[in-house]
PyMOL commands that place a pseudoatom at each C-alpha (Angstrom):
pseudoatom trace, name=CA, resn=UNK, resi=1, chain=A, elem=C, hetatm=0, pos=[31.245, -3.641, 3.622]
pseudoatom trace, name=CA, resn=UNK, resi=2, chain=A, elem=C, hetatm=0, pos=[28.118, -2.656, 5.843]
pseudoatom trace, name=CA, resn=UNK, resi=3, chain=A, elem=C, hetatm=0, pos=[25.195, -3.812, 3.841]
pseudoatom trace, name=CA, resn=UNK, resi=4, chain=A, elem=C, hetatm=0, pos=[22.862, -2.109, 5.994]
pseudoatom trace, name=CA, resn=UNK, resi=5, chain=A, elem=C, hetatm=0, pos=[24.196, 1.212, 4.543]
pseudoatom trace, name=CA, resn=UNK, resi=6, chain=A, elem=C, hetatm=0, pos=[23.778, 0.186, 0.843]
pseudoatom trace, name=CA, resn=UNK, resi=7, chain=A, elem=C, hetatm=0, pos=[21.288, 2.015, -1.324]
pseudoatom trace, name=CA, resn=UNK, resi=8, chain=A, elem=C, hetatm=0, pos=[18.733, -0.089, -2.828]
pseudoatom trace, name=CA, resn=UNK, resi=9, chain=A, elem=C, hetatm=0, pos=[20.592, -0.650, -6.437]
pseudoatom trace, name=CA, resn=UNK, resi=10, chain=A, elem=C, hetatm=0, pos=[23.639, -1.284, -4.391]
pseudoatom trace, name=CA, resn=UNK, resi=11, chain=A, elem=C, hetatm=0, pos=[21.533, -4.206, -2.746]
pseudoatom trace, name=CA, resn=UNK, resi=12, chain=A, elem=C, hetatm=0, pos=[20.255, -5.560, -5.990]
pseudoatom trace, name=CA, resn=UNK, resi=13, chain=A, elem=C, hetatm=0, pos=[23.632, -5.664, -7.449]
pseudoatom trace, name=CA, resn=UNK, resi=14, chain=A, elem=C, hetatm=0, pos=[25.276, -7.473, -4.381]
pseudoatom trace, name=CA, resn=UNK, resi=15, chain=A, elem=C, hetatm=0, pos=[22.178, -9.914, -4.455]
pseudoatom trace, name=CA, resn=UNK, resi=16, chain=A, elem=C, hetatm=0, pos=[22.622, -10.578, -8.232]
pseudoatom trace, name=CA, resn=UNK, resi=17, chain=A, elem=C, hetatm=0, pos=[26.249, -11.522, -6.952]
pseudoatom trace, name=CA, resn=UNK, resi=18, chain=A, elem=C, hetatm=0, pos=[25.409, -14.085, -4.630]
pseudoatom trace, name=CA, resn=UNK, resi=19, chain=A, elem=C, hetatm=0, pos=[24.764, -12.024, -1.561]
pseudoatom trace, name=CA, resn=UNK, resi=20, chain=A, elem=C, hetatm=0, pos=[21.146, -13.129, -0.293]
pseudoatom trace, name=CA, resn=UNK, resi=21, chain=A, elem=C, hetatm=0, pos=[21.326, -10.955, 2.926]
pseudoatom trace, name=CA, resn=UNK, resi=22, chain=A, elem=C, hetatm=0, pos=[21.265, -8.303, 0.472]
pseudoatom trace, name=CA, resn=UNK, resi=23, chain=A, elem=C, hetatm=0, pos=[17.995, -8.965, -0.854]
pseudoatom trace, name=CA, resn=UNK, resi=24, chain=A, elem=C, hetatm=0, pos=[16.722, -9.755, 2.738]
pseudoatom trace, name=CA, resn=UNK, resi=25, chain=A, elem=C, hetatm=0, pos=[17.629, -6.365, 4.018]
pseudoatom trace, name=CA, resn=UNK, resi=26, chain=A, elem=C, hetatm=0, pos=[15.547, -4.670, 0.823]
pseudoatom trace, name=CA, resn=UNK, resi=27, chain=A, elem=C, hetatm=0, pos=[12.666, -6.926, 1.524]
pseudoatom trace, name=CA, resn=UNK, resi=28, chain=A, elem=C, hetatm=0, pos=[12.705, -5.715, 5.292]
pseudoatom trace, name=CA, resn=UNK, resi=29, chain=A, elem=C, hetatm=0, pos=[13.508, -1.902, 4.050]
pseudoatom trace, name=CA, resn=UNK, resi=30, chain=A, elem=C, hetatm=0, pos=[10.242, -1.982, 2.106]
pseudoatom trace, name=CA, resn=UNK, resi=31, chain=A, elem=C, hetatm=0, pos=[8.019, -4.609, 3.478]
pseudoatom trace, name=CA, resn=UNK, resi=32, chain=A, elem=C, hetatm=0, pos=[5.484, -2.433, 5.417]
pseudoatom trace, name=CA, resn=UNK, resi=33, chain=A, elem=C, hetatm=0, pos=[4.898, -0.015, 2.626]
pseudoatom trace, name=CA, resn=UNK, resi=34, chain=A, elem=C, hetatm=0, pos=[4.136, -2.685, 0.336]
pseudoatom trace, name=CA, resn=UNK, resi=35, chain=A, elem=C, hetatm=0, pos=[1.996, -4.868, 2.352]
pseudoatom trace, name=CA, resn=UNK, resi=36, chain=A, elem=C, hetatm=0, pos=[0.193, -2.003, 3.505]
pseudoatom trace, name=CA, resn=UNK, resi=37, chain=A, elem=C, hetatm=0, pos=[-0.539, -0.728, -0.052]
pseudoatom trace, name=CA, resn=UNK, resi=38, chain=A, elem=C, hetatm=0, pos=[-1.806, -4.411, -0.887]
pseudoatom trace, name=CA, resn=UNK, resi=39, chain=A, elem=C, hetatm=0, pos=[-4.168, -4.932, 2.047]
pseudoatom trace, name=CA, resn=UNK, resi=40, chain=A, elem=C, hetatm=0, pos=[-5.240, -1.606, 1.634]
pseudoatom trace, name=CA, resn=UNK, resi=41, chain=A, elem=C, hetatm=0, pos=[-6.775, -2.496, -1.810]
pseudoatom trace, name=CA, resn=UNK, resi=42, chain=A, elem=C, hetatm=0, pos=[-7.630, -5.933, -1.076]
pseudoatom trace, name=CA, resn=UNK, resi=43, chain=A, elem=C, hetatm=0, pos=[-8.962, -5.512, 2.539]
pseudoatom trace, name=CA, resn=UNK, resi=44, chain=A, elem=C, hetatm=0, pos=[-8.376, -9.420, 3.136]
pseudoatom trace, name=CA, resn=UNK, resi=45, chain=A, elem=C, hetatm=0, pos=[-5.157, -10.226, 4.962]
pseudoatom trace, name=CA, resn=UNK, resi=46, chain=A, elem=C, hetatm=0, pos=[-4.694, -13.671, 3.878]
pseudoatom trace, name=CA, resn=UNK, resi=47, chain=A, elem=C, hetatm=0, pos=[-5.328, -12.486, 0.291]
pseudoatom trace, name=CA, resn=UNK, resi=48, chain=A, elem=C, hetatm=0, pos=[-2.823, -9.789, 0.858]
pseudoatom trace, name=CA, resn=UNK, resi=49, chain=A, elem=C, hetatm=0, pos=[-0.119, -12.069, 2.131]
pseudoatom trace, name=CA, resn=UNK, resi=50, chain=A, elem=C, hetatm=0, pos=[-0.652, -14.185, -0.607]
pseudoatom trace, name=CA, resn=UNK, resi=51, chain=A, elem=C, hetatm=0, pos=[-0.450, -11.025, -3.100]
pseudoatom trace, name=CA, resn=UNK, resi=52, chain=A, elem=C, hetatm=0, pos=[2.577, -9.823, -1.238]
pseudoatom trace, name=CA, resn=UNK, resi=53, chain=A, elem=C, hetatm=0, pos=[4.510, -13.219, -1.423]
pseudoatom trace, name=CA, resn=UNK, resi=54, chain=A, elem=C, hetatm=0, pos=[3.924, -13.204, -5.170]
pseudoatom trace, name=CA, resn=UNK, resi=55, chain=A, elem=C, hetatm=0, pos=[5.120, -9.905, -5.616]
pseudoatom trace, name=CA, resn=UNK, resi=56, chain=A, elem=C, hetatm=0, pos=[8.260, -10.584, -4.160]
pseudoatom trace, name=CA, resn=UNK, resi=57, chain=A, elem=C, hetatm=0, pos=[8.468, -13.706, -6.172]
pseudoatom trace, name=CA, resn=UNK, resi=58, chain=A, elem=C, hetatm=0, pos=[8.168, -11.739, -9.294]
pseudoatom trace, name=CA, resn=UNK, resi=59, chain=A, elem=C, hetatm=0, pos=[10.718, -9.191, -8.035]
pseudoatom trace, name=CA, resn=UNK, resi=60, chain=A, elem=C, hetatm=0, pos=[13.302, -11.995, -7.695]
pseudoatom trace, name=CA, resn=UNK, resi=61, chain=A, elem=C, hetatm=0, pos=[12.532, -13.691, -10.921]
pseudoatom trace, name=CA, resn=UNK, resi=62, chain=A, elem=C, hetatm=0, pos=[12.642, -10.137, -12.507]
pseudoatom trace, name=CA, resn=UNK, resi=63, chain=A, elem=C, hetatm=0, pos=[16.046, -9.515, -10.911]
pseudoatom trace, name=CA, resn=UNK, resi=64, chain=A, elem=C, hetatm=0, pos=[17.527, -12.960, -11.789]
pseudoatom trace, name=CA, resn=UNK, resi=65, chain=A, elem=C, hetatm=0, pos=[16.385, -12.764, -15.652]
pseudoatom trace, name=CA, resn=UNK, resi=66, chain=A, elem=C, hetatm=0, pos=[18.112, -9.234, -15.634]
pseudoatom trace, name=CA, resn=UNK, resi=67, chain=A, elem=C, hetatm=0, pos=[15.087, -7.355, -16.820]
pseudoatom trace, name=CA, resn=UNK, resi=68, chain=A, elem=C, hetatm=0, pos=[15.173, -4.760, -13.834]
pseudoatom trace, name=CA, resn=UNK, resi=69, chain=A, elem=C, hetatm=0, pos=[15.821, -1.282, -15.297]
pseudoatom trace, name=CA, resn=UNK, resi=70, chain=A, elem=C, hetatm=0, pos=[17.687, 0.555, -12.488]
pseudoatom trace, name=CA, resn=UNK, resi=71, chain=A, elem=C, hetatm=0, pos=[16.356, 4.061, -13.944]
pseudoatom trace, name=CA, resn=UNK, resi=72, chain=A, elem=C, hetatm=0, pos=[13.479, 4.164, -11.449]
pseudoatom trace, name=CA, resn=UNK, resi=73, chain=A, elem=C, hetatm=0, pos=[13.245, 3.797, -7.927]
pseudoatom trace, name=CA, resn=UNK, resi=74, chain=A, elem=C, hetatm=0, pos=[12.867, 0.253, -6.529]
pseudoatom trace, name=CA, resn=UNK, resi=75, chain=A, elem=C, hetatm=0, pos=[10.030, 1.032, -4.306]
pseudoatom trace, name=CA, resn=UNK, resi=76, chain=A, elem=C, hetatm=0, pos=[7.906, 2.367, -6.858]
pseudoatom trace, name=CA, resn=UNK, resi=77, chain=A, elem=C, hetatm=0, pos=[8.840, -0.499, -9.271]
pseudoatom trace, name=CA, resn=UNK, resi=78, chain=A, elem=C, hetatm=0, pos=[7.676, -2.668, -6.692]
pseudoatom trace, name=CA, resn=UNK, resi=79, chain=A, elem=C, hetatm=0, pos=[4.412, -0.976, -5.919]
pseudoatom trace, name=CA, resn=UNK, resi=80, chain=A, elem=C, hetatm=0, pos=[3.687, -0.932, -9.390]
pseudoatom trace, name=CA, resn=UNK, resi=81, chain=A, elem=C, hetatm=0, pos=[3.855, -4.787, -9.541]
pseudoatom trace, name=CA, resn=UNK, resi=82, chain=A, elem=C, hetatm=0, pos=[1.781, -5.284, -6.350]
pseudoatom trace, name=CA, resn=UNK, resi=83, chain=A, elem=C, hetatm=0, pos=[-0.671, -2.490, -7.979]
pseudoatom trace, name=CA, resn=UNK, resi=84, chain=A, elem=C, hetatm=0, pos=[-0.893, -4.684, -11.049]
pseudoatom trace, name=CA, resn=UNK, resi=85, chain=A, elem=C, hetatm=0, pos=[-1.245, -8.055, -9.056]
pseudoatom trace, name=CA, resn=UNK, resi=86, chain=A, elem=C, hetatm=0, pos=[-3.971, -6.474, -7.026]
pseudoatom trace, name=CA, resn=UNK, resi=87, chain=A, elem=C, hetatm=0, pos=[-5.874, -5.203, -10.120]
pseudoatom trace, name=CA, resn=UNK, resi=88, chain=A, elem=C, hetatm=0, pos=[-5.302, -8.604, -11.573]
pseudoatom trace, name=CA, resn=UNK, resi=89, chain=A, elem=C, hetatm=0, pos=[-6.756, -10.295, -8.190]
pseudoatom trace, name=CA, resn=UNK, resi=90, chain=A, elem=C, hetatm=0, pos=[-9.875, -7.832, -8.370]
pseudoatom trace, name=CA, resn=UNK, resi=91, chain=A, elem=C, hetatm=0, pos=[-10.695, -8.811, -11.823]
pseudoatom trace, name=CA, resn=UNK, resi=92, chain=A, elem=C, hetatm=0, pos=[-10.417, -12.627, -11.118]
pseudoatom trace, name=CA, resn=UNK, resi=93, chain=A, elem=C, hetatm=0, pos=[-12.754, -12.169, -7.736]
pseudoatom trace, name=CA, resn=UNK, resi=94, chain=A, elem=C, hetatm=0, pos=[-15.381, -10.158, -10.049]
pseudoatom trace, name=CA, resn=UNK, resi=95, chain=A, elem=C, hetatm=0, pos=[-15.784, -13.374, -11.676]
pseudoatom trace, name=CA, resn=UNK, resi=96, chain=A, elem=C, hetatm=0, pos=[-15.950, -15.607, -8.416]
pseudoatom trace, name=CA, resn=UNK, resi=97, chain=A, elem=C, hetatm=0, pos=[-18.556, -15.517, -5.403]
pseudoatom trace, name=CA, resn=UNK, resi=98, chain=A, elem=C, hetatm=0, pos=[-16.801, -13.332, -3.035]
pseudoatom trace, name=CA, resn=UNK, resi=99, chain=A, elem=C, hetatm=0, pos=[-16.469, -14.777, 0.951]
pseudoatom trace, name=CA, resn=UNK, resi=100, chain=A, elem=C, hetatm=0, pos=[-14.350, -12.628, 3.384]
pseudoatom trace, name=CA, resn=UNK, resi=101, chain=A, elem=C, hetatm=0, pos=[-13.629, -13.477, 6.729]
pseudoatom trace, name=CA, resn=UNK, resi=102, chain=A, elem=C, hetatm=0, pos=[-13.397, -10.832, 9.532]
pseudoatom trace, name=CA, resn=UNK, resi=103, chain=A, elem=C, hetatm=0, pos=[-10.073, -9.302, 9.464]
pseudoatom trace, name=CA, resn=UNK, resi=104, chain=A, elem=C, hetatm=0, pos=[-7.758, -8.437, 12.374]
pseudoatom trace, name=CA, resn=UNK, resi=105, chain=A, elem=C, hetatm=0, pos=[-5.039, -6.557, 10.701]
pseudoatom trace, name=CA, resn=UNK, resi=106, chain=A, elem=C, hetatm=0, pos=[-5.174, -3.045, 11.073]
pseudoatom trace, name=CA, resn=UNK, resi=107, chain=A, elem=C, hetatm=0, pos=[-2.910, -0.285, 9.428]
pseudoatom trace, name=CA, resn=UNK, resi=108, chain=A, elem=C, hetatm=0, pos=[-3.392, 1.598, 12.710]
pseudoatom trace, name=CA, resn=UNK, resi=109, chain=A, elem=C, hetatm=0, pos=[-1.822, -1.193, 14.800]
pseudoatom trace, name=CA, resn=UNK, resi=110, chain=A, elem=C, hetatm=0, pos=[1.523, -0.962, 13.156]
pseudoatom trace, name=CA, resn=UNK, resi=111, chain=A, elem=C, hetatm=0, pos=[1.947, 2.811, 13.320]
pseudoatom trace, name=CA, resn=UNK, resi=112, chain=A, elem=C, hetatm=0, pos=[4.142, 4.178, 16.479]
pseudoatom trace, name=CA, resn=UNK, resi=113, chain=A, elem=C, hetatm=0, pos=[2.620, 6.270, 19.031]
pseudoatom trace, name=CA, resn=UNK, resi=114, chain=A, elem=C, hetatm=0, pos=[3.758, 7.390, 22.480]
pseudoatom trace, name=CA, resn=UNK, resi=115, chain=A, elem=C, hetatm=0, pos=[2.466, 6.326, 25.707]
pseudoatom trace, name=CA, resn=UNK, resi=116, chain=A, elem=C, hetatm=0, pos=[-0.856, 7.706, 25.731]
pseudoatom trace, name=CA, resn=UNK, resi=117, chain=A, elem=C, hetatm=0, pos=[-3.348, 6.833, 28.412]
pseudoatom trace, name=CA, resn=UNK, resi=118, chain=A, elem=C, hetatm=0, pos=[-6.538, 4.630, 27.943]
pseudoatom trace, name=CA, resn=UNK, resi=119, chain=A, elem=C, hetatm=0, pos=[-8.873, 7.502, 27.334]
pseudoatom trace, name=CA, resn=UNK, resi=120, chain=A, elem=C, hetatm=0, pos=[-6.793, 9.133, 24.377]
pseudoatom trace, name=CA, resn=UNK, resi=121, chain=A, elem=C, hetatm=0, pos=[-6.100, 5.660, 22.938]
pseudoatom trace, name=CA, resn=UNK, resi=122, chain=A, elem=C, hetatm=0, pos=[-9.922, 5.145, 22.958]
pseudoatom trace, name=CA, resn=UNK, resi=123, chain=A, elem=C, hetatm=0, pos=[-10.333, 8.067, 21.035]
pseudoatom trace, name=CA, resn=UNK, resi=124, chain=A, elem=C, hetatm=0, pos=[-7.640, 7.465, 18.645]
pseudoatom trace, name=CA, resn=UNK, resi=125, chain=A, elem=C, hetatm=0, pos=[-8.957, 4.060, 18.039]
pseudoatom trace, name=CA, resn=UNK, resi=126, chain=A, elem=C, hetatm=0, pos=[-12.614, 5.488, 17.388]
pseudoatom trace, name=CA, resn=UNK, resi=127, chain=A, elem=C, hetatm=0, pos=[-11.136, 8.568, 15.058]
pseudoatom trace, name=CA, resn=UNK, resi=128, chain=A, elem=C, hetatm=0, pos=[-8.770, 5.824, 12.962]
pseudoatom trace, name=CA, resn=UNK, resi=129, chain=A, elem=C, hetatm=0, pos=[-11.970, 3.485, 12.576]
pseudoatom trace, name=CA, resn=UNK, resi=130, chain=A, elem=C, hetatm=0, pos=[-13.881, 6.565, 11.230]
pseudoatom trace, name=CA, resn=UNK, resi=131, chain=A, elem=C, hetatm=0, pos=[-11.466, 7.629, 8.923]
pseudoatom trace, name=CA, resn=UNK, resi=132, chain=A, elem=C, hetatm=0, pos=[-10.885, 4.124, 7.669]
pseudoatom trace, name=CA, resn=UNK, resi=133, chain=A, elem=C, hetatm=0, pos=[-14.382, 3.871, 7.311]
pseudoatom trace, name=CA, resn=UNK, resi=134, chain=A, elem=C, hetatm=0, pos=[-14.651, 7.009, 5.281]
pseudoatom trace, name=CA, resn=UNK, resi=135, chain=A, elem=C, hetatm=0, pos=[-11.855, 5.865, 2.786]
pseudoatom trace, name=CA, resn=UNK, resi=136, chain=A, elem=C, hetatm=0, pos=[-13.653, 2.547, 2.242]
pseudoatom trace, name=CA, resn=UNK, resi=137, chain=A, elem=C, hetatm=0, pos=[-16.666, 4.116, 1.378]
pseudoatom trace, name=CA, resn=UNK, resi=138, chain=A, elem=C, hetatm=0, pos=[-14.840, 6.415, -1.456]
pseudoatom trace, name=CA, resn=UNK, resi=139, chain=A, elem=C, hetatm=0, pos=[-15.133, 5.269, -5.299]
pseudoatom trace, name=CA, resn=UNK, resi=140, chain=A, elem=C, hetatm=0, pos=[-12.458, 3.061, -6.139]
pseudoatom trace, name=CA, resn=UNK, resi=141, chain=A, elem=C, hetatm=0, pos=[-10.467, 5.693, -7.829]
pseudoatom trace, name=CA, resn=UNK, resi=142, chain=A, elem=C, hetatm=0, pos=[-10.538, 8.405, -4.937]
pseudoatom trace, name=CA, resn=UNK, resi=143, chain=A, elem=C, hetatm=0, pos=[-9.895, 5.559, -2.582]
pseudoatom trace, name=CA, resn=UNK, resi=144, chain=A, elem=C, hetatm=0, pos=[-6.606, 4.446, -4.454]
pseudoatom trace, name=CA, resn=UNK, resi=145, chain=A, elem=C, hetatm=0, pos=[-5.098, 7.767, -4.260]
pseudoatom trace, name=CA, resn=UNK, resi=146, chain=A, elem=C, hetatm=0, pos=[-5.627, 8.385, -0.836]
pseudoatom trace, name=CA, resn=UNK, resi=147, chain=A, elem=C, hetatm=0, pos=[-4.214, 4.982, 0.007]
pseudoatom trace, name=CA, resn=UNK, resi=148, chain=A, elem=C, hetatm=0, pos=[-1.306, 5.614, -2.040]
pseudoatom trace, name=CA, resn=UNK, resi=149, chain=A, elem=C, hetatm=0, pos=[-0.686, 8.800, -0.873]
pseudoatom trace, name=CA, resn=UNK, resi=150, chain=A, elem=C, hetatm=0, pos=[-1.369, 8.683, 2.872]
pseudoatom trace, name=CA, resn=UNK, resi=151, chain=A, elem=C, hetatm=0, pos=[-0.397, 5.199, 3.542]
pseudoatom trace, name=CA, resn=UNK, resi=152, chain=A, elem=C, hetatm=0, pos=[2.404, 4.248, 0.958]
pseudoatom trace, name=CA, resn=UNK, resi=153, chain=A, elem=C, hetatm=0, pos=[3.615, 8.061, 1.105]
pseudoatom trace, name=CA, resn=UNK, resi=154, chain=A, elem=C, hetatm=0, pos=[3.894, 8.503, -2.734]
pseudoatom trace, name=CA, resn=UNK, resi=155, chain=A, elem=C, hetatm=0, pos=[3.923, 11.642, -4.177]
pseudoatom trace, name=CA, resn=UNK, resi=156, chain=A, elem=C, hetatm=0, pos=[1.477, 12.822, -6.760]
pseudoatom trace, name=CA, resn=UNK, resi=157, chain=A, elem=C, hetatm=0, pos=[4.154, 12.152, -9.545]
pseudoatom trace, name=CA, resn=UNK, resi=158, chain=A, elem=C, hetatm=0, pos=[4.565, 8.524, -8.448]
pseudoatom trace, name=CA, resn=UNK, resi=159, chain=A, elem=C, hetatm=0, pos=[0.840, 8.178, -8.018]
pseudoatom trace, name=CA, resn=UNK, resi=160, chain=A, elem=C, hetatm=0, pos=[0.432, 9.347, -11.884]
pseudoatom trace, name=CA, resn=UNK, resi=161, chain=A, elem=C, hetatm=0, pos=[3.225, 7.080, -13.149]
pseudoatom trace, name=CA, resn=UNK, resi=162, chain=A, elem=C, hetatm=0, pos=[1.708, 3.890, -10.902]
pseudoatom trace, name=CA, resn=UNK, resi=163, chain=A, elem=C, hetatm=0, pos=[-2.176, 4.394, -12.025]
pseudoatom trace, name=CA, resn=UNK, resi=164, chain=A, elem=C, hetatm=0, pos=[-1.090, 5.649, -15.413]
pseudoatom trace, name=CA, resn=UNK, resi=165, chain=A, elem=C, hetatm=0, pos=[-2.840, 8.649, -15.136]
pseudoatom trace, name=CA, resn=UNK, resi=166, chain=A, elem=C, hetatm=0, pos=[-1.802, 12.584, -15.590]
pseudoatom trace, name=CA, resn=UNK, resi=167, chain=A, elem=C, hetatm=0, pos=[-0.586, 14.461, -12.295]
pseudoatom trace, name=CA, resn=UNK, resi=168, chain=A, elem=C, hetatm=0, pos=[-3.877, 16.230, -12.435]
pseudoatom trace, name=CA, resn=UNK, resi=169, chain=A, elem=C, hetatm=0, pos=[-6.050, 13.451, -12.728]
pseudoatom trace, name=CA, resn=UNK, resi=170, chain=A, elem=C, hetatm=0, pos=[-4.375, 12.168, -9.646]
pseudoatom trace, name=CA, resn=UNK, resi=171, chain=A, elem=C, hetatm=0, pos=[-4.511, 15.687, -7.990]
pseudoatom trace, name=CA, resn=UNK, resi=172, chain=A, elem=C, hetatm=0, pos=[-8.296, 15.909, -8.918]
pseudoatom trace, name=CA, resn=UNK, resi=173, chain=A, elem=C, hetatm=0, pos=[-9.170, 12.487, -7.614]
pseudoatom trace, name=CA, resn=UNK, resi=174, chain=A, elem=C, hetatm=0, pos=[-7.634, 13.484, -4.224]
pseudoatom trace, name=CA, resn=UNK, resi=175, chain=A, elem=C, hetatm=0, pos=[-9.547, 16.646, -4.004]
pseudoatom trace, name=CA, resn=UNK, resi=176, chain=A, elem=C, hetatm=0, pos=[-12.569, 14.912, -4.757]
pseudoatom trace, name=CA, resn=UNK, resi=177, chain=A, elem=C, hetatm=0, pos=[-11.809, 12.187, -2.471]
pseudoatom trace, name=CA, resn=UNK, resi=178, chain=A, elem=C, hetatm=0, pos=[-11.401, 14.724, 0.514]
pseudoatom trace, name=CA, resn=UNK, resi=179, chain=A, elem=C, hetatm=0, pos=[-14.741, 16.564, -0.613]
pseudoatom trace, name=CA, resn=UNK, resi=180, chain=A, elem=C, hetatm=0, pos=[-16.320, 13.446, -0.313]
pseudoatom trace, name=CA, resn=UNK, resi=181, chain=A, elem=C, hetatm=0, pos=[-15.104, 12.619, 2.688]
pseudoatom trace, name=CA, resn=UNK, resi=182, chain=A, elem=C, hetatm=0, pos=[-15.979, 16.133, 4.053]
pseudoatom trace, name=CA, resn=UNK, resi=183, chain=A, elem=C, hetatm=0, pos=[-19.334, 15.241, 3.139]
pseudoatom trace, name=CA, resn=UNK, resi=184, chain=A, elem=C, hetatm=0, pos=[-19.595, 12.312, 4.918]
pseudoatom trace, name=CA, resn=UNK, resi=185, chain=A, elem=C, hetatm=0, pos=[-18.451, 13.600, 7.779]
pseudoatom trace, name=CA, resn=UNK, resi=186, chain=A, elem=C, hetatm=0, pos=[-21.397, 16.347, 7.742]
pseudoatom trace, name=CA, resn=UNK, resi=187, chain=A, elem=C, hetatm=0, pos=[-23.623, 13.192, 7.530]
pseudoatom trace, name=CA, resn=UNK, resi=188, chain=A, elem=C, hetatm=0, pos=[-24.638, 12.813, 10.969]
pseudoatom trace, name=CA, resn=UNK, resi=189, chain=A, elem=C, hetatm=0, pos=[-26.127, 9.027, 10.271]
pseudoatom trace, name=CA, resn=UNK, resi=190, chain=A, elem=C, hetatm=0, pos=[-22.686, 7.631, 8.894]
pseudoatom trace, name=CA, resn=UNK, resi=191, chain=A, elem=C, hetatm=0, pos=[-20.899, 9.633, 12.335]
pseudoatom trace, name=CA, resn=UNK, resi=192, chain=A, elem=C, hetatm=0, pos=[-23.369, 7.331, 14.337]
pseudoatom trace, name=CA, resn=UNK, resi=193, chain=A, elem=C, hetatm=0, pos=[-22.349, 4.227, 12.992]
for i in range(1, 193): cmd.bond("trace and resi %d" % i, "trace and resi %d" % (i + 1))
show_as sticks, trace
zoom trace
C-alpha cells in the first residue's frame, strides 16, 4: 500500500491503526496552508509556530479520542481549529502588553517562481510588500477573508463556515476589502511608504 496516495480520511484511519507515518504525511500535506493562515493572523513567527504546534497537538488528541467526524474535509477542520486558537491568542494578548520582534518570515518567500532577473525580482518584492501592507491596513474582518481566500485558498462557502457568517457576508467583506484596497492604492501618500 502506497501511503502517499491515500486520502486524508484513509491516512487518519491508518494513523489510528498505529501507522505514525500516515500522520506525518497528513501533516506535511497541509502544513504550509495551516501555518500560513496562522502567521497571517498573528503576524509573529514565534507565536505562529507555537499555535501551529498547539493545533496539531489538539488534532492528535481529538483523533485519538475518536472525536473526529469524517463528514467534513480534514483541512477545513484543521483550519477551523487554527482559527479558533488564533482568536483565543488575540483575546489573551489584548489583556497583556504587546511586544513584537521584527519578523523575517514572509509568505512570498515560500511561493515558487521561475528564474527571474534581479530587476524583476526587485519589482516583485516591492509589489508583494505593498500588497501585504494594503492587506495589513484592512479592518480585521476584511483582512481575515482576504487571507483565507487568497493564502489558504478556501472557497467562500468554506470561509463562511469557518468564520460562522453567511456566504453573502463573506462575499461582502471581500468586496469591501477590494474597495478599500483600491482606495488605498489611490492614496499617493501610502504608495510612497
